[in-house]
C-alpha positions as CSV (number, residue, x, y, z in Angstrom):
1,X,37.5,32.4,5.6
2,X,33.7,33.5,4.6
3,X,30.2,34.8,7.0
4,X,27.3,34.8,5.6
5,X,23.7,34.8,6.1
6,X,23.0,36.6,2.5
7,X,21.7,34.0,0.0
8,X,23.4,35.6,-2.6
9,X,26.9,36.1,-1.8
10,X,27.2,31.7,-0.4
11,X,26.3,31.2,-3.9
12,X,28.9,33.5,-5.3
13,X,31.1,31.9,-2.8
14,X,29.1,28.5,-3.6
15,X,32.5,27.5,-6.3
16,X,35.7,29.3,-3.9
17,X,34.4,28.0,-0.7
18,X,33.4,24.8,1.0
19,X,30.0,25.7,2.5
20,X,28.9,25.4,6.1
21,X,25.5,25.6,8.0
22,X,25.4,25.3,11.9
23,X,21.5,24.5,12.8
24,X,19.4,26.7,14.8
25,X,16.0,26.4,17.1
26,X,13.6,28.9,18.2
27,X,12.0,29.1,21.1
28,X,8.8,31.3,22.5
29,X,11.7,33.7,23.0
30,X,15.3,32.5,22.1
31,X,17.0,31.4,19.1
32,X,20.1,29.1,19.6
33,X,22.0,27.2,17.7
34,X,24.1,23.8,18.0
35,X,27.5,25.0,16.8
36,X,27.6,21.2,15.2
37,X,29.2,22.1,11.4
38,X,27.4,20.6,8.8
39,X,28.3,21.1,5.3
40,X,26.5,22.8,2.8
41,X,24.1,26.2,2.9
42,X,22.2,27.5,5.9
43,X,18.7,26.5,4.6
44,X,17.0,28.6,7.4
45,X,16.6,31.7,7.7
46,X,16.7,33.2,11.2
47,X,16.2,36.8,10.6
48,X,12.4,35.2,10.4
49,X,12.9,33.8,13.5
50,X,14.4,37.1,15.0
51,X,11.3,39.0,13.8
52,X,8.8,36.3,15.9
53,X,10.7,36.6,18.9
54,X,10.8,40.3,19.0
55,X,6.7,39.9,18.6
56,X,5.5,40.9,15.0
57,X,2.4,40.4,14.6
58,X,1.8,36.4,13.1
59,X,0.2,38.0,10.0
60,X,3.7,39.3,9.4
61,X,5.6,36.4,10.2
62,X,3.6,34.6,7.8
63,X,4.1,37.0,4.8
64,X,8.1,36.8,5.4
65,X,8.3,33.2,5.5
66,X,5.4,33.1,2.0
67,X,7.6,35.8,0.5
68,X,11.1,33.2,1.6
69,X,9.7,30.1,0.5
70,X,9.1,31.9,-2.5
71,X,12.2,33.1,-3.2
72,X,14.2,29.5,-2.7
73,X,11.9,28.1,-5.0
């Protein structure tokens, strides 16, 4: 079993491990997970949600989301 949020590691481990993830929800002040194991890699980024919860400026959060989307495409 391996646990990671690193996209590069999931790519390296894809052939050797079955990938699974939990879904998350973000409220104004909290990040929470449903703890239901789902197949496949995580497709969202928790760190960006944590930036928002921590009160980083909306411009920073938007730019992080843009760069993440660009990198994933």
